[in-house]
Structures are given as structure tokens and as C-alpha cells.
SEKOL-166525 format. One record per residue (C-alpha): x, z, y; residue in three letters. Coordinates in steps of 0.02 Angstrom, whole numbers. Example, Ala and Ser with C-alpha at 12.3 -4.5 7.8 and 13.67 -1.06 7.14 Angstrom:
<sites>
{X=615, Z=390, Y=-225, rest=ALA}
{X=684, Z=357, Y=-53, rest=SER}
</sites>
This chain:
<sites>
{X=-5138, Z=134, Y=3999, rest=MET}
{X=-5323, Z=103, Y=4022, rest=LYS}
{X=-5422, Z=-1, Y=3896, rest=ALA}
{X=-5597, Z=-74, Y=3907, rest=CYS}
{X=-5692, Z=-105, Y=3745, rest=PHE}
{X=-5838, Z=-227, Y=3761, rest=MET}
{X=-5959, Z=-174, Y=3624, rest=GLY}
{X=-5985, Z=-2, Y=3547, rest=LEU}
{X=-6048, Z=-51, Y=3375, rest=GLY}
{X=-5982, Z=-22, Y=3199, rest=TYR}
{X=-5806, Z=-80, Y=3248, rest=ILE}
{X=-5796, Z=-63, Y=3438, rest=GLY}
{X=-5845, Z=120, Y=3445, rest=LEU}
{X=-5726, Z=183, Y=3308, rest=PRO}
{X=-5582, Z=81, Y=3382, rest=THR}
{X=-5618, Z=148, Y=3556, rest=ALA}
{X=-5621, Z=326, Y=3488, rest=ILE}
{X=-5457, Z=307, Y=3392, rest=ILE}
{X=-5373, Z=228, Y=3545, rest=ALA}
{X=-5433, Z=373, Y=3652, rest=ALA}
{X=-5367, Z=496, Y=3522, rest=LYS}
{X=-5196, Z=417, Y=3549, rest=HIS}
{X=-5190, Z=454, Y=3735, rest=ASP}
{X=-5264, Z=291, Y=3799, rest=ILE}
{X=-5395, Z=304, Y=3937, rest=ASP}
{X=-5544, Z=209, Y=3867, rest=VAL}
{X=-5698, Z=133, Y=3946, rest=ILE}
{X=-5828, Z=87, Y=3815, rest=GLY}
{X=-5956, Z=-42, Y=3871, rest=VAL}
{X=-6121, Z=-78, Y=3786, rest=ASP}
{X=-6279, Z=-167, Y=3845, rest=ILE}
{X=-6387, Z=-37, Y=3757, rest=ASN}
{X=-6413, Z=111, Y=3876, rest=PRO}
{X=-6461, Z=225, Y=3729, rest=GLN}
{X=-6293, Z=191, Y=3645, rest=VAL}
{X=-6204, Z=230, Y=3809, rest=VAL}
{X=-6302, Z=391, Y=3833, rest=GLU}
{X=-6275, Z=452, Y=3655, rest=MET}
{X=-6089, Z=412, Y=3663, rest=THR}
{X=-6067, Z=509, Y=3825, rest=ASN}
{X=-6157, Z=656, Y=3743, rest=GLN}
{X=-6035, Z=652, Y=3598, rest=GLY}
{X=-6169, Z=592, Y=3477, rest=LYS}
{X=-6128, Z=455, Y=3353, rest=LEU}
{X=-6258, Z=315, Y=3342, rest=HIS}
{X=-6184, Z=250, Y=3179, rest=ILE}
{X=-6148, Z=339, Y=3014, rest=VAL}
{X=-5961, Z=361, Y=2986, rest=GLU}
{X=-5888, Z=518, Y=2904, rest=PRO}
{X=-5782, Z=625, Y=3019, rest=GLY}
{X=-5799, Z=513, Y=3171, rest=LEU}
{X=-5922, Z=618, Y=3272, rest=GLU}
{X=-5797, Z=762, Y=3286, rest=ALA}
{X=-5668, Z=639, Y=3354, rest=TYR}
{X=-5797, Z=569, Y=3476, rest=LEU}
{X=-5839, Z=742, Y=3542, rest=GLN}
{X=-5655, Z=780, Y=3565, rest=GLU}
{X=-5614, Z=623, Y=3667, rest=VAL}
{X=-5773, Z=634, Y=3772, rest=VAL}
{X=-5737, Z=817, Y=3812, rest=LYS}
{X=-5557, Z=778, Y=3859, rest=SER}
{X=-5614, Z=636, Y=3972, rest=GLY}
{X=-5516, Z=506, Y=3874, rest=LYS}
{X=-5674, Z=407, Y=3828, rest=LEU}
{X=-5817, Z=362, Y=3942, rest=LYS}
{X=-5960, Z=245, Y=3899, rest=ALA}
{X=-6047, Z=135, Y=4027, rest=THR}
{X=-6152, Z=-23, Y=4040, rest=VAL}
{X=-6024, Z=-112, Y=4151, rest=LYS}
{X=-5836, Z=-135, Y=4133, rest=PRO}
{X=-5707, Z=-61, Y=4251, rest=GLU}
{X=-5535, Z=-121, Y=4306, rest=VAL}
{X=-5420, Z=-89, Y=4158, rest=SER}
{X=-5252, Z=-143, Y=4087, rest=ASP}
{X=-5321, Z=-211, Y=3924, rest=ALA}
{X=-5490, Z=-284, Y=3875, rest=TYR}
{X=-5558, Z=-299, Y=3698, rest=PHE}
{X=-5704, Z=-408, Y=3646, rest=MET}
{X=-5789, Z=-319, Y=3500, rest=VAL}
{X=-5963, Z=-395, Y=3504, rest=VAL}
{X=-6069, Z=-475, Y=3366, rest=PRO}
{X=-6055, Z=-658, Y=3317, rest=THR}
{X=-6224, Z=-701, Y=3239, rest=PRO}
{X=-6293, Z=-868, Y=3178, rest=PHE}
{X=-6393, Z=-1005, Y=3259, rest=LYS}
{X=-6480, Z=-1150, Y=3172, rest=GLY}
{X=-6420, Z=-1181, Y=2995, rest=ASN}
{X=-6287, Z=-1045, Y=2980, rest=HIS}
{X=-6190, Z=-1107, Y=3130, rest=GLU}
{X=-6086, Z=-971, Y=3214, rest=PRO}
{X=-6148, Z=-916, Y=3383, rest=ASP}
{X=-6008, Z=-859, Y=3499, rest=ILE}
{X=-6119, Z=-835, Y=3652, rest=THR}
{X=-6095, Z=-645, Y=3645, rest=TYR}
{X=-5906, Z=-667, Y=3646, rest=VAL}
{X=-5921, Z=-787, Y=3791, rest=GLU}
{X=-6040, Z=-672, Y=3886, rest=ALA}
{X=-5923, Z=-523, Y=3862, rest=ALA}
{X=-5776, Z=-630, Y=3918, rest=THR}
{X=-5865, Z=-691, Y=4075, rest=ARG}
{X=-5913, Z=-510, Y=4115, rest=THR}
{X=-5732, Z=-453, Y=4123, rest=VAL}
{X=-5660, Z=-607, Y=4212, rest=ILE}
{X=-5686, Z=-533, Y=4387, rest=PRO}
{X=-5587, Z=-377, Y=4336, rest=PHE}
{X=-5435, Z=-467, Y=4265, rest=LEU}
{X=-5268, Z=-454, Y=4355, rest=LYS}
{X=-5091, Z=-512, Y=4326, rest=GLU}
{X=-5009, Z=-429, Y=4175, rest=GLY}
{X=-5172, Z=-383, Y=4088, rest=ASP}
{X=-5203, Z=-399, Y=3901, rest=LEU}
{X=-5361, Z=-486, Y=3837, rest=PHE}
{X=-5397, Z=-474, Y=3649, rest=VAL}
{X=-5540, Z=-540, Y=3543, rest=ILE}
{X=-5578, Z=-437, Y=3387, rest=GLU}
{X=-5748, Z=-515, Y=3349, rest=SER}
{X=-5750, Z=-628, Y=3197, rest=THR}
{X=-5741, Z=-802, Y=3271, rest=SER}
{X=-5727, Z=-985, Y=3223, rest=PRO}
{X=-5553, Z=-1062, Y=3233, rest=VAL}
{X=-5516, Z=-1109, Y=3413, rest=GLY}
{X=-5622, Z=-974, Y=3496, rest=THR}
{X=-5475, Z=-882, Y=3575, rest=THR}
{X=-5412, Z=-1043, Y=3655, rest=GLU}
{X=-5589, Z=-1082, Y=3713, rest=MET}
{X=-5606, Z=-911, Y=3798, rest=MET}
{X=-5433, Z=-935, Y=3877, rest=ALA}
{X=-5492, Z=-1101, Y=3949, rest=LYS}
{X=-5649, Z=-1017, Y=4021, rest=ILE}
{X=-5544, Z=-878, Y=4099, rest=ILE}
{X=-5421, Z=-998, Y=4179, rest=PHE}
{X=-5560, Z=-1112, Y=4243, rest=GLN}
{X=-5634, Z=-962, Y=4335, rest=GLU}
{X=-5466, Z=-884, Y=4381, rest=ARG}
{X=-5334, Z=-1023, Y=4385, rest=PRO}
{X=-5212, Z=-908, Y=4473, rest=GLU}
{X=-5200, Z=-804, Y=4312, rest=LEU}
{X=-5137, Z=-946, Y=4201, rest=GLU}
{X=-4977, Z=-890, Y=4112, rest=ASP}
{X=-4995, Z=-721, Y=4199, rest=LYS}
{X=-5110, Z=-630, Y=4078, rest=ILE}
{X=-5089, Z=-606, Y=3891, rest=PHE}
{X=-5225, Z=-672, Y=3774, rest=ILE}
{X=-5230, Z=-638, Y=3587, rest=ALA}
{X=-5340, Z=-625, Y=3432, rest=TYR}
{X=-5333, Z=-474, Y=3317, rest=CYS}
{X=-5470, Z=-464, Y=3185, rest=PRO}
{X=-5530, Z=-297, Y=3119, rest=GLU}
{X=-5515, Z=-265, Y=2933, rest=ARG}
{X=-5593, Z=-96, Y=2898, rest=VAL}
{X=-5708, Z=-27, Y=2764, rest=LEU}
{X=-5866, Z=62, Y=2825, rest=PRO}
{X=-5859, Z=241, Y=2765, rest=GLY}
{X=-5668, Z=246, Y=2778, rest=ASN}
{X=-5646, Z=180, Y=2955, rest=VAL}
{X=-5543, Z=324, Y=3027, rest=ILE}
{X=-5406, Z=305, Y=2896, rest=TYR}
{X=-5406, Z=115, Y=2891, rest=GLU}
{X=-5400, Z=88, Y=3080, rest=LEU}
{X=-5236, Z=183, Y=3081, rest=VAL}
{X=-5157, Z=137, Y=2914, rest=HIS}
{X=-5210, Z=-43, Y=2878, rest=ASN}
{X=-5095, Z=-188, Y=2921, rest=ASP}
{X=-5157, Z=-298, Y=3063, rest=ARG}
{X=-5135, Z=-483, Y=3098, rest=VAL}
{X=-5107, Z=-522, Y=3282, rest=ILE}
{X=-5101, Z=-697, Y=3354, rest=GLY}
{X=-5075, Z=-739, Y=3536, rest=GLY}
{X=-5100, Z=-902, Y=3628, rest=ILE}
{X=-4914, Z=-886, Y=3666, rest=ARG}
{X=-4779, Z=-779, Y=3582, rest=PRO}
{X=-4775, Z=-670, Y=3738, rest=GLU}
{X=-4960, Z=-632, Y=3714, rest=SER}
{X=-4930, Z=-584, Y=3533, rest=THR}
{X=-4794, Z=-461, Y=3585, rest=GLU}
{X=-4903, Z=-385, Y=3721, rest=LYS}
{X=-5045, Z=-357, Y=3596, rest=ALA}
{X=-4925, Z=-284, Y=3467, rest=ILE}
{X=-4862, Z=-162, Y=3597, rest=ALA}
{X=-5040, Z=-100, Y=3622, rest=PHE}
{X=-5091, Z=-85, Y=3439, rest=TYR}
{X=-4927, Z=-1, Y=3393, rest=SER}
{X=-4986, Z=149, Y=3495, rest=ARG}
{X=-5109, Z=197, Y=3356, rest=PHE}
{X=-5084, Z=80, Y=3206, rest=VAL}
{X=-4961, Z=143, Y=3075, rest=GLN}
{X=-4984, Z=-9, Y=2963, rest=GLY}
{X=-4874, Z=-163, Y=2986, rest=THR}
{X=-4921, Z=-277, Y=3132, rest=LEU}
{X=-4898, Z=-458, Y=3077, rest=HIS}
{X=-4859, Z=-589, Y=3210, rest=ARG}
{X=-4938, Z=-762, Y=3207, rest=THR}
{X=-5032, Z=-880, Y=3324, rest=ASN}
{X=-5215, Z=-860, Y=3372, rest=CYS}
{X=-5282, Z=-1001, Y=3261, rest=ARG}
{X=-5198, Z=-931, Y=3106, rest=THR}
{X=-5261, Z=-756, Y=3148, rest=ALA}
{X=-5438, Z=-822, Y=3167, rest=GLU}
{X=-5428, Z=-915, Y=3002, rest=MET}
{X=-5349, Z=-765, Y=2916, rest=CYS}
{X=-5502, Z=-657, Y=2949, rest=LYS}
{X=-5619, Z=-792, Y=2883, rest=LEU}
{X=-5508, Z=-822, Y=2732, rest=THR}
{X=-5502, Z=-639, Y=2682, rest=GLU}
{X=-5691, Z=-623, Y=2674, rest=ASN}
{X=-5718, Z=-796, Y=2598, rest=SER}
{X=-5596, Z=-750, Y=2459, rest=SER}
{X=-5695, Z=-592, Y=2422, rest=ARG}
{X=-5857, Z=-692, Y=2425, rest=ASP}
{X=-5790, Z=-818, Y=2298, rest=VAL}
{X=-5730, Z=-678, Y=2183, rest=GLN}
{X=-5898, Z=-588, Y=2192, rest=ILE}
{X=-5987, Z=-754, Y=2159, rest=ALA}
{X=-5888, Z=-772, Y=1998, rest=PHE}
{X=-5946, Z=-599, Y=1942, rest=ALA}
{X=-6126, Z=-634, Y=1994, rest=ASN}
{X=-6125, Z=-802, Y=1904, rest=GLU}
{X=-6059, Z=-714, Y=1748, rest=LEU}
{X=-6205, Z=-592, Y=1759, rest=SER}
{X=-6329, Z=-737, Y=1761, rest=LEU}
{X=-6245, Z=-816, Y=1610, rest=ILE}
{X=-6236, Z=-652, Y=1514, rest=CYS}
{X=-6419, Z=-615, Y=1546, rest=ASP}
{X=-6464, Z=-780, Y=1463, rest=LYS}
{X=-6336, Z=-758, Y=1323, rest=ALA}
{X=-6389, Z=-580, Y=1280, rest=GLY}
{X=-6218, Z=-508, Y=1326, rest=VAL}
{X=-6188, Z=-345, Y=1421, rest=ASN}
{X=-6096, Z=-409, Y=1575, rest=VAL}
{X=-6024, Z=-237, Y=1617, rest=TRP}
{X=-5943, Z=-221, Y=1446, rest=GLU}
{X=-5884, Z=-402, Y=1453, rest=LEU}
{X=-5797, Z=-380, Y=1622, rest=ILE}
{X=-5718, Z=-216, Y=1567, rest=ASN}
{X=-5646, Z=-301, Y=1413, rest=LEU}
{X=-5591, Z=-459, Y=1505, rest=ALA}
{X=-5501, Z=-351, Y=1633, rest=ASN}
{X=-5391, Z=-281, Y=1495, rest=LYS}
{X=-5295, Z=-444, Y=1512, rest=HIS}
{X=-5144, Z=-407, Y=1624, rest=PRO}
{X=-5179, Z=-552, Y=1742, rest=ARG}
{X=-5370, Z=-542, Y=1751, rest=VAL}
{X=-5463, Z=-437, Y=1880, rest=ASN}
{X=-5647, Z=-483, Y=1885, rest=ILE}
{X=-5752, Z=-390, Y=2014, rest=LEU}
{X=-5917, Z=-304, Y=1976, rest=GLN}
{X=-6079, Z=-402, Y=1997, rest=PRO}
{X=-6220, Z=-341, Y=2108, rest=GLY}
{X=-6385, Z=-400, Y=2179, rest=CYS}
{X=-6300, Z=-519, Y=2302, rest=GLY}
{X=-6182, Z=-498, Y=2448, rest=VAL}
{X=-6221, Z=-417, Y=2615, rest=GLY}
{X=-6143, Z=-344, Y=2770, rest=GLY}
{X=-6087, Z=-429, Y=2928, rest=HIS}
{X=-5924, Z=-491, Y=2854, rest=CYS}
{X=-5924, Z=-560, Y=2676, rest=ILE}
{X=-6102, Z=-627, Y=2686, rest=ALA}
{X=-6069, Z=-708, Y=2856, rest=VAL}
{X=-5888, Z=-760, Y=2882, rest=ASP}
{X=-5881, Z=-900, Y=2750, rest=PRO}
{X=-6011, Z=-995, Y=2853, rest=TYR}
{X=-5886, Z=-998, Y=2998, rest=PHE}
{X=-5777, Z=-1107, Y=2886, rest=ILE}
{X=-5913, Z=-1212, Y=2804, rest=THR}
{X=-5992, Z=-1251, Y=2974, rest=ALA}
{X=-5831, Z=-1326, Y=3042, rest=ASP}
{X=-5759, Z=-1398, Y=2880, rest=PHE}
{X=-5911, Z=-1445, Y=2773, rest=PRO}
{X=-5825, Z=-1576, Y=2665, rest=MET}
{X=-5669, Z=-1473, Y=2632, rest=GLU}
{X=-5751, Z=-1306, Y=2590, rest=SER}
{X=-5840, Z=-1347, Y=2426, rest=GLN}
{X=-5798, Z=-1188, Y=2329, rest=ILE}
{X=-5830, Z=-1075, Y=2478, rest=ILE}
{X=-6001, Z=-1156, Y=2508, rest=ALA}
{X=-6048, Z=-1144, Y=2323, rest=LYS}
{X=-6001, Z=-960, Y=2319, rest=ALA}
{X=-6120, Z=-927, Y=2463, rest=ARG}
{X=-6258, Z=-1018, Y=2367, rest=GLU}
{X=-6227, Z=-916, Y=2209, rest=ILE}
{X=-6226, Z=-749, Y=2299, rest=ASN}
{X=-6383, Z=-791, Y=2396, rest=ASN}
{X=-6468, Z=-850, Y=2236, rest=TYR}
{X=-6424, Z=-687, Y=2146, rest=LYS}
{X=-6538, Z=-591, Y=2265, rest=ALA}
{X=-6679, Z=-716, Y=2233, rest=PHE}
{X=-6649, Z=-701, Y=2044, rest=TRP}
{X=-6656, Z=-510, Y=2053, rest=CYS}
{X=-6823, Z=-516, Y=2146, rest=ALA}
{X=-6894, Z=-632, Y=2012, rest=GLU}
{X=-6833, Z=-513, Y=1876, rest=LYS}
{X=-6928, Z=-370, Y=1959, rest=VAL}
{X=-7086, Z=-473, Y=1979, rest=GLU}
{X=-7081, Z=-526, Y=1795, rest=ASN}
{X=-7054, Z=-345, Y=1740, rest=ALA}
{X=-7206, Z=-294, Y=1841, rest=MET}
{X=-7315, Z=-428, Y=1760, rest=LEU}
{X=-7254, Z=-381, Y=1586, rest=LYS}
{X=-7291, Z=-196, Y=1618, rest=PHE}
{X=-7467, Z=-235, Y=1680, rest=GLU}
{X=-7505, Z=-342, Y=1526, rest=LEU}
{X=-7441, Z=-207, Y=1408, rest=GLU}
{X=-7517, Z=-54, Y=1492, rest=HIS}
{X=-7673, Z=-128, Y=1575, rest=ARG}
{X=-7626, Z=-53, Y=1742, rest=ARG}
{X=-7511, Z=-93, Y=1887, rest=LYS}
{X=-7342, Z=-6, Y=1878, rest=PRO}
{X=-7264, Z=109, Y=2007, rest=ILE}
{X=-7099, Z=31, Y=2060, rest=ILE}
{X=-6950, Z=119, Y=2139, rest=ALA}
{X=-6834, Z=5, Y=2238, rest=MET}
{X=-6673, Z=106, Y=2243, rest=MET}
{X=-6565, Z=67, Y=2394, rest=GLY}
{X=-6573, Z=-43, Y=2550, rest=LEU}
{X=-6394, Z=-37, Y=2617, rest=ALA}
{X=-6274, Z=-182, Y=2588, rest=PHE}
{X=-6151, Z=-71, Y=2492, rest=LYS}
{X=-6144, Z=106, Y=2419, rest=PRO}
{X=-6149, Z=264, Y=2525, rest=ASP}
{X=-6171, Z=190, Y=2698, rest=ILE}
{X=-6320, Z=165, Y=2815, rest=ASP}
{X=-6281, Z=-16, Y=2863, rest=ASP}
{X=-6424, Z=-133, Y=2814, rest=LEU}
{X=-6356, Z=-292, Y=2895, rest=ARG}
{X=-6378, Z=-445, Y=2784, rest=GLU}
{X=-6417, Z=-326, Y=2640, rest=ALA}
{X=-6479, Z=-417, Y=2484, rest=PRO}
{X=-6569, Z=-257, Y=2430, rest=ALA}
{X=-6675, Z=-266, Y=2587, rest=LYS}
{X=-6716, Z=-449, Y=2551, rest=TYR}
{X=-6762, Z=-411, Y=2369, rest=ILE}
{X=-6873, Z=-265, Y=2418, rest=THR}
{X=-6962, Z=-370, Y=2550, rest=THR}
{X=-6988, Z=-515, Y=2428, rest=LYS}
{X=-7058, Z=-401, Y=2292, rest=VAL}
{X=-7177, Z=-317, Y=2415, rest=MET}
{X=-7238, Z=-485, Y=2481, rest=GLN}
{X=-7268, Z=-555, Y=2306, rest=SER}
{X=-7374, Z=-411, Y=2241, rest=CYS}
{X=-7531, Z=-364, Y=2336, rest=ASN}
{X=-7574, Z=-178, Y=2332, rest=ASN}
{X=-7428, Z=-138, Y=2218, rest=ALA}
{X=-7368, Z=42, Y=2223, rest=ASP}
{X=-7188, Z=18, Y=2282, rest=ILE}
{X=-7078, Z=165, Y=2327, rest=LEU}
{X=-6931, Z=119, Y=2438, rest=VAL}
{X=-6775, Z=228, Y=2431, rest=VAL}
{X=-6623, Z=236, Y=2546, rest=GLU}
{X=-6539, Z=407, Y=2549, rest=PRO}
{X=-6423, Z=359, Y=2693, rest=ASN}
{X=-6566, Z=320, Y=2814, rest=VAL}
{X=-6690, Z=450, Y=2877, rest=THR}
{X=-6824, Z=326, Y=2931, rest=GLU}
{X=-6851, Z=138, Y=2942, rest=HIS}
{X=-6962, Z=33, Y=3056, rest=LYS}
{X=-7029, Z=-73, Y=2912, rest=VAL}
{X=-7015, Z=28, Y=2752, rest=PHE}
{X=-7089, Z=199, Y=2717, rest=LYS}
{X=-6947, Z=291, Y=2631, rest=LEU}
{X=-6964, Z=406, Y=2480, rest=THR}
{X=-6836, Z=536, Y=2422, rest=PRO}
{X=-6735, Z=465, Y=2277, rest=TYR}
{X=-6773, Z=602, Y=2148, rest=ALA}
{X=-6960, Z=594, Y=2185, rest=GLU}
{X=-6962, Z=404, Y=2170, rest=ALA}
{X=-6865, Z=408, Y=2006, rest=TYR}
{X=-6986, Z=535, Y=1933, rest=GLU}
{X=-7144, Z=442, Y=1985, rest=LYS}
{X=-7092, Z=264, Y=1946, rest=ALA}
{X=-7132, Z=164, Y=1791, rest=ASP}
{X=-7005, Z=30, Y=1840, rest=ILE}
{X=-6842, Z=85, Y=1924, rest=VAL}
{X=-6741, Z=-51, Y=2010, rest=VAL}
{X=-6563, Z=-1, Y=2053, rest=PHE}
{X=-6503, Z=-113, Y=2194, rest=LEU}
{X=-6361, Z=-12, Y=2271, rest=VAL}
{X=-6244, Z=106, Y=2178, rest=ALA}
{X=-6264, Z=256, Y=2294, rest=HIS}
{X=-6182, Z=416, Y=2231, rest=LYS}
{X=-6352, Z=504, Y=2228, rest=GLU}
{X=-6419, Z=379, Y=2102, rest=PHE}
{X=-6273, Z=411, Y=1984, rest=LYS}
{X=-6335, Z=591, Y=1962, rest=THR}
{X=-6500, Z=532, Y=1887, rest=LEU}
{X=-6509, Z=541, Y=1697, rest=PRO}
{X=-6551, Z=382, Y=1602, rest=TYR}
{X=-6734, Z=385, Y=1550, rest=ARG}
{X=-6792, Z=290, Y=1397, rest=GLU}
{X=-6973, Z=311, Y=1453, rest=ASP}
{X=-6946, Z=201, Y=1606, rest=LYS}
{X=-6911, Z=16, Y=1629, rest=VAL}
{X=-6741, Z=16, Y=1714, rest=ILE}
{X=-6673, Z=-139, Y=1800, rest=LEU}
{X=-6493, Z=-98, Y=1840, rest=ASP}
{X=-6422, Z=-234, Y=1954, rest=PHE}
{X=-6277, Z=-130, Y=2020, rest=CYS}
{X=-6206, Z=-46, Y=1865, rest=GLY}
{X=-6271, Z=133, Y=1879, rest=ILE}
{X=-6282, Z=148, Y=1689, rest=TYR}
{X=-6196, Z=-16, Y=1641, rest=LYS}
{X=-6322, Z=-46, Y=1501, rest=LYS}
</sites>
């Protein structure tokens, strides 16, 4: 069995490595030559605990090879980004480009799977493109959709142990895809059709977004009501049928902050709650930035000098290096733009350097700052003692005060 993975990013690379670990010959394709070079050297270009040792093992054994062009294989996997265009409209041009790239290599009996988060109908659209170019392959190759559902920071475990939803354009395609994934997935493989599988991925992340929006909306209400939102949620969750999530400074990442728009773009009238949740979670980041700006003005009026501010965290969630769609990054940028010549220390312990922000070690920033803004609940921040002599804005529940 030889498999070709189109895209070696946060999902494509770990999946390719795990497949190679399970005795599948893997070709990993990426348009970035640096990613290809690093991969072939056994160097991980993303942060994921334990994965680099696996990469070195499969590269050394010859089971994984990275390249900028695909090769003839038995199975092809589209694991490329699906960004936005216009007003939060999903852009599937990367999926289409990756699909068109492998069309010349397809042969009878091959498996073609899309893992990229996609609008409903994308798998059928790619099938149509394939059969327009290669009509002789109609009903002779197996096309399916299988969305990823892994947690950054725990990818190795979840790729193997999580259940997967697999939907083919025909039942035969579903079975062919299940046969492949069963080689390394120990979780249950659930059969469905491609449209349901596509909608399932969008539904999972939209559900999370709505639940987080409820927590974030509560935090806005509690701030106005003079109620500690952390204590409130803890007490409310004592009810046996209540499970409120924790609020934060917004929602980020390339899943929860993005996927709901794939539904609202296609079904604008029907997706009222989903759309409102997106508005609330986006507004929370704006609200946090305003809170910081107001604290800075208050400090300057009281102390007759500008404060030193520490912006603690840039990643979209704790203990990872992924800054995609991160509300903390937006808040930090907005605060810096609103305050000329302000002394702002930017902290992100999971990133060594950044093209835009000059980074400061977390302990140094905490010591120097007059105003400390906790944006992401990184484990390093939880070791810092609460200081009464500082203005602390805790948007992520480090101290829950």
C-alpha cells in the first residue's frame, strides 16, 4: 500500500507519519520546499509533543518521503487549508488545486479522500472534476470524505484512538476508505455518505463555538453585574445536567473560529444561532482590547505616567505554538495600535521568535509590568504568584478572581 498526502501541515504531516508508522509507504507533498527539506531531514516544522521522534523513525526506515510533486500511489489524501475569501466565504481552491494535481496519477481501484474541512457538496464537486478530466475512471475509483478531529498537543494519541466519520460518494467508496483507516485507527469508524460527513465536521465545531459563546456572553454580563464569572460557572455546573464551558478572550484556531462560516455562508437564513455565536466570540476579543485600553488610561491618570503592559500569550489555546485566528494576537495588535509609544511586552512561551512582535520571557514581563493581561492559560503562567501590586486583567482564568 502506497499513500500520497497532499499537504504537510498541522494535520497532513502527523497523519502521514502515523500512516507510515503502520507500515504504509507514504509520499508527503507540500508546495513549501523548506517544509519538504525539513521533513526529509527528520525535523518537525510544527510543535507537537513526541512527533519528531516518530518522524525520524519513518524517514530513516524509508517509509516516509517528502516531495513537492505527487507520485503514483494507491491512495491520495487532500489535507490542504480551506481559507476564506470575501465576507467569510469558504475558499476551496486549494482543495481543487490539490485534486487537479493528482488527477494524472489516478488509476483504476485507487482511493481518493478529502480530509480538509469543506462546505457541503465539495466531495461531489471534486468527483465531478476528476471524472470530467478522466471519464474512463467513473465508477472505477473510490472517493470519500473523512474529516480530521484531533486536538493539537495530543495528536499522536487522537489520530489513533478517536472515532472517525467516513462518507463515500457510494457505499463501495466508504468501505474502501474504512479499509485504509482501519490500518491505524483503533477508534470506531462510522459509515455515512459524503454530504453527512462534511456536515458532521462543520457541526462539531459549530456546536463548540455556540457553547463557548454562551460562556463568553456570561462573562460580559457578569462583568457588568459585578459577579465573578468563574465562581458562577463552577456553581452552576454543580447541577447534574449543566456543563458550561470556560470563557476566554474569544475563539481562535483553524477549526472552531472558521468552520461555522462554512454553514452560515451556504445557509444564511437557517443558521441564526450559529451566526450569532460567531458575532459574540469575535466581539469578546474586541471587548478585551477595550478593557486593556481603559485600564491603561486609568493607570496613567492615577500615576501620572504611562504603564508597562505585559500581553501574556498569543496562541489560540494553551500550551501550543499555533497562532492561527488567535484572538490574543488580535487583542495585542489592537492595543499596540491604539497606544502610541506605549511600553508593551509581548509574551508567548511556545514561540521562539515572531516576525511582527518582539517577544519577552514570561517571568521578566510579569516582573516589569504594571498591567498584566492574561490572554492564554499557558502552564507557565499558572506558576506565577498573584501580585496585589499589579493591575491584573485575567481573561482566561489563571487566578479566577
